[in-house]
C-alpha positions as CSV (number, residue, x, y, z in Angstrom):
1,L,-14.2,101.1,-97.1
2,D,-12.5,103.9,-95.2
3,L,-12.7,102.3,-91.8
4,P,-10.5,102.7,-88.7
5,D,-7.7,100.2,-88.2
6,K,-8.1,96.7,-86.7
7,I,-5.6,96.0,-83.8
8,Y,-4.9,92.4,-82.8
9,T,-3.4,91.2,-79.6
10,I,-3.5,88.1,-77.3
11,R,-4.0,87.4,-73.6
12,E,-2.1,84.4,-72.4
13,V,-4.1,81.9,-70.2
14,S,-2.2,79.4,-68.0
15,L,-3.5,75.9,-67.6
16,T,-4.1,73.9,-64.5
17,D,-2.4,70.6,-63.9
18,E,-5.8,68.9,-64.5
19,Q,-6.2,70.6,-67.8
20,I,-2.7,69.7,-68.9
21,N,-3.3,66.0,-68.1
22,Y,-6.6,66.0,-70.1
23,Y,-5.0,67.9,-72.9
24,K,-2.0,65.5,-73.2
25,S,-4.3,62.5,-73.2
26,L,-6.5,63.8,-76.0
27,K,-3.5,65.1,-77.9
28,D,-1.9,61.6,-77.9
29,Y,-5.1,60.1,-79.2
30,A,-5.4,62.7,-82.0
31,I,-1.8,62.0,-83.1
32,A,-2.6,58.3,-83.2
33,L,-5.6,59.0,-85.4
34,L,-3.4,61.1,-87.8
35,D,-0.8,58.4,-87.9
36,E,-3.4,55.9,-89.3
37,G,-3.3,58.0,-92.5
38,E,-5.9,57.8,-95.2
39,L,-8.3,55.7,-93.2
40,V,-9.0,58.6,-90.9
41,S,-11.6,61.2,-92.0
42,A,-11.3,64.9,-91.5
43,P,-14.3,65.0,-89.2
44,A,-12.7,62.5,-86.8
45,V,-9.6,64.7,-86.4
46,M,-11.7,67.9,-86.2
47,T,-13.6,66.3,-83.3
48,Q,-10.4,65.8,-81.4
49,L,-9.3,69.4,-82.1
50,L,-12.7,70.6,-80.8
51,R,-12.3,68.5,-77.6
52,L,-8.8,69.9,-77.1
53,Q,-10.3,73.3,-77.3
54,Q,-13.0,72.4,-74.8
55,V,-10.3,71.3,-72.3
56,L,-8.7,74.7,-72.6
57,C,-12.0,76.3,-71.6
58,G,-12.4,74.1,-68.6
59,H,-15.0,71.5,-69.8
60,L,-15.3,68.4,-71.9
61,K,-18.2,66.4,-73.2
62,T,-17.5,62.7,-73.5
63,D,-18.8,60.3,-76.1
64,D,-21.5,59.3,-73.7
65,G,-22.7,62.9,-73.5
66,E,-21.3,63.4,-69.9
67,L,-20.1,66.9,-69.2
68,I,-16.9,67.1,-67.2
69,E,-16.1,70.4,-65.6
70,F,-12.7,71.4,-64.2
71,K,-11.0,74.5,-62.9
72,T,-9.7,77.0,-65.5
73,S,-8.1,80.5,-65.3
74,R,-9.7,81.5,-68.6
75,M,-12.6,83.3,-66.9
76,D,-10.2,85.3,-64.7
77,A,-8.2,86.2,-67.9
78,L,-11.4,87.5,-69.5
79,I,-12.2,89.7,-66.5
80,D,-8.7,91.0,-66.3
81,T,-8.9,91.9,-70.1
82,I,-12.2,93.6,-69.6
83,E,-10.8,95.7,-66.7
84,E,-8.2,97.2,-69.1
85,M,-10.9,98.2,-71.6
86,S,-13.3,101.2,-71.7
87,G,-16.6,101.2,-73.5
88,K,-18.7,98.3,-74.8
89,V,-17.3,94.8,-75.4
90,I,-18.3,91.9,-77.7
91,I,-17.3,88.5,-76.4
92,W,-17.4,85.5,-78.8
93,S,-17.3,81.8,-77.9
94,R,-18.3,78.8,-80.0
95,F,-19.5,76.8,-76.9
96,R,-22.9,77.2,-75.2
97,Y,-21.4,76.2,-71.9
98,D,-19.0,79.2,-72.1
99,I,-21.6,81.7,-73.1
100,K,-23.8,80.8,-70.2
101,A,-20.8,80.9,-67.8
102,I,-19.6,84.2,-69.1
103,V,-23.1,85.8,-68.8
104,A,-23.4,84.6,-65.3
105,T,-19.9,85.9,-64.3
106,L,-20.4,89.3,-65.9
107,A,-23.9,89.7,-64.4
108,K,-22.4,88.9,-60.9
109,T,-19.4,91.2,-61.5
110,Y,-21.0,94.2,-63.3
111,G,-24.7,93.7,-62.7
112,K,-27.4,91.8,-64.5
113,E,-28.3,94.7,-66.8
114,S,-24.8,95.0,-68.1
115,V,-24.9,91.9,-70.3
116,V,-27.0,90.4,-73.1
117,S,-26.5,87.2,-75.0
118,Y,-27.2,85.9,-78.5
119,F,-26.8,82.2,-79.3
120,G,-28.8,79.2,-80.3
121,D,-31.0,79.2,-77.2
122,T,-32.0,82.9,-77.6
123,S,-35.5,83.4,-78.9
124,D,-36.2,85.8,-81.8
125,D,-37.7,88.4,-79.6
126,D,-34.8,88.3,-77.1
127,R,-32.3,88.5,-80.0
128,Q,-33.8,91.8,-81.1
129,T,-33.9,93.1,-77.5
130,A,-30.2,92.1,-77.1
131,I,-29.2,94.0,-80.2
132,R,-31.2,97.1,-79.2
133,R,-29.9,97.2,-75.6
134,F,-26.3,96.7,-76.7
135,Q,-26.3,99.0,-79.7
136,F,-28.4,101.8,-78.3
137,E,-29.1,101.4,-74.6
138,D,-27.4,100.3,-71.3
139,A,-25.9,96.9,-71.9
140,R,-22.1,96.9,-72.0
141,F,-21.4,93.3,-72.9
142,F,-22.7,91.3,-75.9
143,V,-21.9,87.6,-75.4
144,A,-22.6,85.5,-78.4
145,N,-21.9,82.5,-80.6
146,P,-20.2,83.5,-83.9
147,Q,-22.2,81.0,-85.9
148,T,-25.5,82.5,-84.7
149,A,-24.7,86.2,-84.3
150,G,-21.6,86.5,-86.6
151,F,-23.5,87.4,-89.8
152,G,-25.5,90.5,-90.7
153,L,-25.7,92.2,-87.3
154,T,-24.5,95.8,-86.7
155,L,-22.8,96.2,-83.4
156,T,-20.8,99.3,-83.9
157,A,-21.4,100.5,-80.4
158,A,-18.4,98.4,-79.5
159,S,-14.7,98.9,-80.4
160,N,-13.5,96.0,-78.2
161,V,-13.8,92.3,-79.2
162,I,-12.7,89.3,-77.2
163,Y,-12.5,85.8,-78.6
164,Y,-13.0,83.4,-75.6
165,A,-13.0,80.3,-77.8
166,N,-12.6,80.5,-81.6
167,D,-14.7,78.8,-84.2
168,F,-12.5,76.9,-86.6
169,N,-14.2,78.4,-89.6
170,L,-12.4,81.3,-91.4
171,E,-15.6,82.8,-92.8
172,T,-17.2,82.9,-89.3
173,R,-14.1,84.5,-87.9
174,A,-14.0,87.2,-90.6
175,Q,-17.7,87.9,-90.3
176,S,-17.7,88.1,-86.5
177,E,-14.8,90.6,-86.6
178,D,-16.9,92.8,-88.9
179,R,-20.0,93.0,-86.8
180,C,-18.4,96.2,-85.2
181,H,-15.9,97.0,-87.9
182,R,-18.3,98.4,-90.5
183,I,-20.0,101.6,-91.6
184,G,-20.7,103.6,-88.5
185,Q,-17.6,102.6,-86.6
186,T,-15.4,105.7,-85.8
187,N,-12.9,104.1,-83.5
188,R,-10.1,101.6,-84.0
189,V,-11.3,98.1,-83.1
190,L,-9.2,96.0,-80.6
191,Y,-9.4,92.2,-81.0
192,V,-8.1,90.1,-78.1
193,D,-7.7,86.3,-78.4
194,L,-7.5,84.3,-75.2
195,I,-4.7,81.8,-75.8
196,S,-3.0,79.0,-73.9
197,K,0.5,79.0,-75.2
198,G,1.9,75.8,-76.8
199,T,-1.6,74.4,-77.5
200,V,-3.8,74.0,-80.6
201,D,-5.6,77.1,-79.3
202,E,-2.6,79.2,-80.3
203,H,-2.2,77.6,-83.8
204,I,-5.9,77.9,-84.6
205,V,-5.7,81.6,-84.1
206,K,-2.5,81.9,-86.2
207,T,-4.2,80.0,-89.0
208,L,-7.4,82.1,-88.9
209,R,-5.5,85.4,-88.8
210,N,-3.4,84.3,-91.8
211,K,-6.8,83.7,-93.6
212,I,-6.1,80.0,-94.1
213,E,-9.0,77.5,-94.0
214,L,-8.2,75.1,-91.1
215,S,-10.2,72.3,-92.7
216,A,-7.7,72.2,-95.6
217,K,-4.9,71.5,-93.2
218,T,-6.7,69.0,-90.9
219,L,-4.8,65.9,-92.1
220,G,-1.6,67.6,-93.0
221,E,1.8,67.4,-91.3
222,E,1.3,70.9,-89.9
223,V,-1.4,69.7,-87.6
224,R,0.9,66.9,-86.4
225,Q,3.4,69.5,-85.5
226,W,0.8,71.6,-83.6
227,L,-0.2,68.6,-81.5
228,R,3.3,67.6,-80.6
229,V,4.0,71.0,-79.0
230,S,3.6,70.8,-75.2
231,P,1.2,73.2,-73.4
232,R,2.8,75.7,-71.1
């Protein structure tokens, strides 16, 4: 299709000392799992990668289901990124916790009517309302889960997309990018990934952008190298 260009960039997000401590602890455990070799299943390692990603977003759910929350500068980085943009913005995160926090922050900063959300908790009626308000009416921000809203929707009112926390799935990333990069889009689309340098966050984005399935590399030496890099 003869569509405008896609433009990719990143916004670096610093980590607090608390985040670094949690990250290092989980990282060491993930490396230990990998070093056990063939006895470890891919889902076990993927679970650790997911938890590392949660830490980067300022929350963590334990095996007992307890939600631990801690300070993060990621939300500040999101607002700073938005302040540099004009027009409507799509914001993707794989975590329900993030979506709710982002909606609350945007509503407080820009007004309740400025934001709509679309994720697993959203009813069918509210999903249609969210699409209509964002695509044709007054809502500036569309905050969504890519597994729920990343397929089939037309959101060409936006030419700015922010990935707050990526899904590991290549297809989900590609499909979510194309919600606004499709027929009807007349502007170049800017994609911004929020990334904490030297973490698995950074390497997941590189893998997805290179159109490589992360699952195929889960137990490989490359992931060991990812994990051994220190966050900064």
